[in-house]
C-alpha positions as CSV (number, residue, x, y, z in Angstrom):
1,M,-38.1,21.7,21.7
2,N,-35.7,19.8,23.7
3,T,-35.6,19.6,27.7
4,I,-33.2,18.7,30.0
5,N,-35.3,15.8,30.8
6,S,-35.4,14.7,27.0
7,L,-31.6,14.7,26.9
8,P,-30.8,12.7,30.1
9,L,-26.9,12.9,29.0
10,K,-26.8,16.3,28.5
11,G,-23.4,17.8,29.9
12,R,-21.9,14.4,29.7
13,K,-18.7,13.5,27.3
14,L,-17.6,10.3,25.5
15,L,-14.3,10.3,23.5
16,A,-13.6,7.8,21.2
17,V,-10.1,7.3,19.4
18,F,-9.7,5.2,16.4
19,A,-7.3,4.4,14.0
20,H,-9.1,5.1,10.7
21,P,-12.5,6.9,8.9
22,D,-14.9,4.6,9.1
23,D,-13.9,2.7,12.4
24,E,-16.6,5.0,14.2
25,S,-19.3,4.1,11.8
26,F,-18.9,0.6,11.0
27,I,-17.8,-0.8,14.4
28,C,-19.9,1.3,16.8
29,G,-22.1,4.0,14.8
30,G,-25.1,3.2,16.7
31,T,-23.8,3.8,19.9
32,L,-22.0,6.8,19.0
33,A,-25.6,8.2,17.4
34,K,-27.6,6.9,20.5
35,Y,-25.7,8.9,23.1
36,A,-25.3,12.1,20.8
37,A,-29.0,11.9,20.6
38,E,-29.4,11.8,24.3
39,G,-27.4,14.9,24.9
40,A,-23.8,13.5,25.1
41,E,-21.1,15.6,23.7
42,V,-19.1,12.8,21.3
43,T,-15.9,13.6,20.2
44,V,-14.3,11.1,17.6
45,V,-10.5,11.1,16.9
46,S,-9.0,9.6,14.1
47,A,-5.3,8.6,14.1
48,T,-5.0,8.6,10.2
49,R,-6.8,9.5,7.3
50,G,-6.9,6.1,5.9
51,E,-4.8,7.1,3.0
52,M,-3.3,3.7,2.6
53,G,-6.8,1.7,2.2
54,R,-7.2,-0.8,-0.7
55,R,-10.8,0.6,-1.7
56,M,-10.8,3.2,-4.2
57,G,-14.5,3.2,-4.8
58,N,-16.4,1.1,-7.2
59,P,-15.6,1.5,-10.1
60,P,-12.3,3.1,-8.6
61,Y,-12.5,6.7,-8.7
62,L,-9.8,7.7,-6.3
63,N,-5.9,7.0,-6.1
64,R,-3.2,7.3,-3.7
65,E,-2.9,10.8,-4.1
66,T,-6.6,11.7,-3.6
67,I,-7.8,9.3,-1.2
68,A,-6.7,10.9,1.9
69,A,-8.7,14.2,1.4
70,A,-11.7,12.1,0.1
71,R,-11.8,9.8,3.1
72,E,-11.5,13.0,5.4
73,V,-14.6,14.6,3.7
74,E,-16.6,11.4,4.1
75,L,-15.4,10.9,7.8
76,R,-16.9,14.5,8.2
77,Q,-20.3,13.6,6.8
78,A,-20.6,10.5,8.6
79,C,-19.8,12.2,11.9
80,N,-22.7,14.6,10.9
81,H,-25.1,11.8,10.3
82,L,-23.9,10.0,13.8
83,G,-24.5,13.6,15.8
84,V,-20.5,13.8,16.7
85,H,-20.1,17.1,18.5
86,E,-16.2,17.3,17.5
87,L,-13.9,15.5,15.1
88,K,-9.8,15.6,15.7
89,F,-7.1,14.0,13.8
90,L,-3.7,12.9,15.0
91,D,-2.0,13.4,11.4
92,I,-0.4,9.9,11.5
93,R,0.4,8.1,8.3
94,D,-2.1,5.0,7.7
95,K,-0.2,1.9,8.4
96,T,2.4,3.4,10.6
97,V,0.7,3.9,14.0
98,E,2.5,1.2,15.4
99,F,6.0,2.8,14.7
100,I,5.4,6.4,16.2
101,D,7.2,7.2,19.2
102,E,4.9,5.7,21.9
103,E,5.5,8.1,24.7
104,Q,4.6,10.9,22.5
105,L,1.6,9.4,21.3
106,I,0.3,8.6,24.7
107,G,1.2,12.1,25.6
108,R,-0.8,13.5,23.0
109,I,-4.0,11.4,23.8
110,E,-3.8,12.3,27.4
111,A,-3.5,15.9,26.6
112,M,-6.8,15.5,25.0
113,M,-8.7,13.6,27.6
114,H,-7.5,16.5,29.9
115,E,-8.9,19.4,27.6
116,I,-12.0,17.3,26.9
117,Q,-12.8,15.8,30.4
118,P,-14.4,12.7,29.3
119,D,-16.7,10.6,31.4
120,V,-16.2,7.6,28.8
121,V,-13.5,6.7,26.6
122,L,-14.0,4.3,23.6
123,T,-11.0,2.7,21.7
124,F,-9.8,-0.7,20.1
125,H,-8.5,-3.6,22.5
126,E,-4.7,-3.8,22.0
127,K,-4.6,-7.5,21.3
128,L,-8.1,-8.0,19.7
129,G,-8.1,-4.8,17.5
130,G,-7.0,-7.0,14.2
131,H,-5.2,-4.4,12.1
132,P,-1.9,-3.1,13.8
133,D,-3.0,0.6,13.5
134,H,-6.3,-0.4,15.5
135,C,-4.0,-2.4,18.1
136,A,-1.5,0.5,18.5
137,I,-3.9,3.2,19.1
138,G,-5.7,1.3,21.2
139,K,-2.6,0.6,23.4
140,A,-1.7,4.2,23.6
141,T,-5.1,5.3,24.6
142,T,-5.4,2.9,27.4
143,A,-2.0,4.0,28.6
144,A,-3.3,7.5,28.3
145,F,-6.5,6.9,30.3
146,R,-4.5,5.0,33.1
147,R,-2.6,8.3,33.4
148,Y,-5.7,10.4,33.1
149,G,-7.4,8.3,36.0
150,Q,-11.2,9.5,35.7
151,G,-14.1,8.0,33.8
152,A,-14.9,4.8,32.5
153,L,-12.8,2.9,29.5
154,Y,-14.3,0.5,27.0
155,F,-12.8,-1.5,24.0
156,V,-14.9,-1.8,21.1
157,S,-15.7,-5.2,19.7
158,F,-16.6,-6.3,16.0
159,G,-20.1,-7.6,15.2
160,D,-21.6,-9.9,17.8
161,M,-18.2,-11.7,18.7
162,M,-18.7,-10.7,22.3
163,Q,-22.1,-12.9,22.6
164,Q,-19.5,-15.8,23.6
165,P,-17.2,-13.8,25.3
166,G,-15.4,-16.8,27.1
167,K,-13.7,-17.2,23.6
168,Y,-11.6,-14.5,24.5
169,G,-10.9,-14.6,28.1
170,Y,-13.9,-12.8,29.1
171,T,-16.9,-13.3,30.9
172,S,-20.6,-11.9,30.5
173,A,-20.0,-9.4,33.5
174,D,-17.2,-8.0,31.4
175,I,-19.1,-7.1,28.6
176,V,-21.9,-4.0,28.1
177,Q,-24.5,-4.8,25.1
178,V,-25.9,-1.4,23.9
179,D,-29.3,-1.5,22.3
180,V,-29.0,0.8,19.1
181,Q,-32.3,-0.2,17.2
182,E,-33.6,3.2,17.3
183,H,-30.5,4.6,16.0
184,L,-29.6,2.3,12.9
185,K,-30.7,4.4,10.3
186,A,-28.0,7.2,11.5
187,K,-25.6,4.1,11.4
188,L,-26.6,3.3,7.7
189,A,-26.2,6.8,6.7
190,A,-22.8,7.0,8.1
191,F,-22.1,4.0,6.3
192,R,-23.1,5.1,3.0
193,A,-21.3,8.6,4.0
194,H,-17.9,6.5,3.6
195,R,-18.7,5.8,-0.1
196,C,-15.5,4.8,-1.2
197,Q,-15.4,2.0,1.3
198,S,-19.0,0.9,1.3
199,E,-19.6,0.8,-2.4
200,L,-18.3,-2.8,-2.5
201,M,-20.9,-3.7,0.4
202,E,-23.9,-4.6,-1.9
203,W,-26.0,-4.5,1.1
204,V,-25.4,-1.0,2.1
205,W,-26.9,0.2,-1.1
206,Q,-30.2,-1.7,-1.3
207,R,-33.5,-0.2,-0.2
208,D,-33.4,1.3,3.1
209,D,-35.6,-1.6,4.6
210,R,-33.6,-4.2,3.5
211,A,-30.2,-2.6,4.2
212,L,-31.3,-2.2,7.7
213,R,-31.7,-5.9,8.3
214,N,-28.0,-6.2,8.1
215,L,-27.3,-4.2,11.1
216,G,-27.4,-5.6,14.5
217,R,-29.7,-4.6,17.3
218,Y,-26.7,-4.4,19.8
219,E,-23.1,-3.5,19.7
220,Y,-20.8,-4.8,22.5
221,F,-18.2,-3.3,24.5
222,I,-15.8,-4.8,26.8
223,R,-15.1,-3.1,30.1
224,G,-11.7,-1.4,30.2
225,N,-11.6,-0.7,34.2
226,E,-13.4,-1.6,37.3
227,S,-15.7,1.6,37.8
228,Q,-18.6,0.6,35.6
229,T,-21.6,-1.4,37.2
230,G,-24.1,-1.2,34.2
231,K,-25.0,-3.9,31.8
232,D,-26.6,-1.9,29.1
233,S,-25.2,1.5,29.3
234,L,-21.8,2.8,28.9
235,F,-22.5,5.9,31.1
């Protein structure tokens, strides 16, 4: 039976605001699983349902009419594997986040922050996010966080790119390295839940011990404000 001592983050809250189903799993699934297992309430927000994604399964079994519903189901399954407390959608059409009224979007995200009162907020960096939807939701979430004015903000990064932060204008002091070794099985399960997107990744569907070798021990985050001091934890 769990006790408060075995759940060191009981009562703490993490809000992750992303653009598409699978962002939460492919980029930082280990971190979400780790903090959920330690007692934090994790809320994931997906701006879209990924209906413009090019992957339709392998062999293809979805089409432009059915993909949104399928990806929502997959996201819910992935969140279950990661221990996510709550999933919310902003109901924005995929590939249009950058065209949404910015003030309205910031206001919606800020309202969520006041409702949830997160200790930690995760989102994309507005310039390093890669996909236009990533950058746009990251920019809006950052602005909402500045207005909200509480807690800690971090930007996700891809793979091990932030092992060399100087390439991107950062120093090692700007980076938090989270050890997710004990939560890679949950991350792999979440990868597999996003079936239509991960079926083309042959390694995901190998035997568990082989597949797990492809998942890194650490996930890296860029500090988004000055309130954090830890090097290996977001809390």
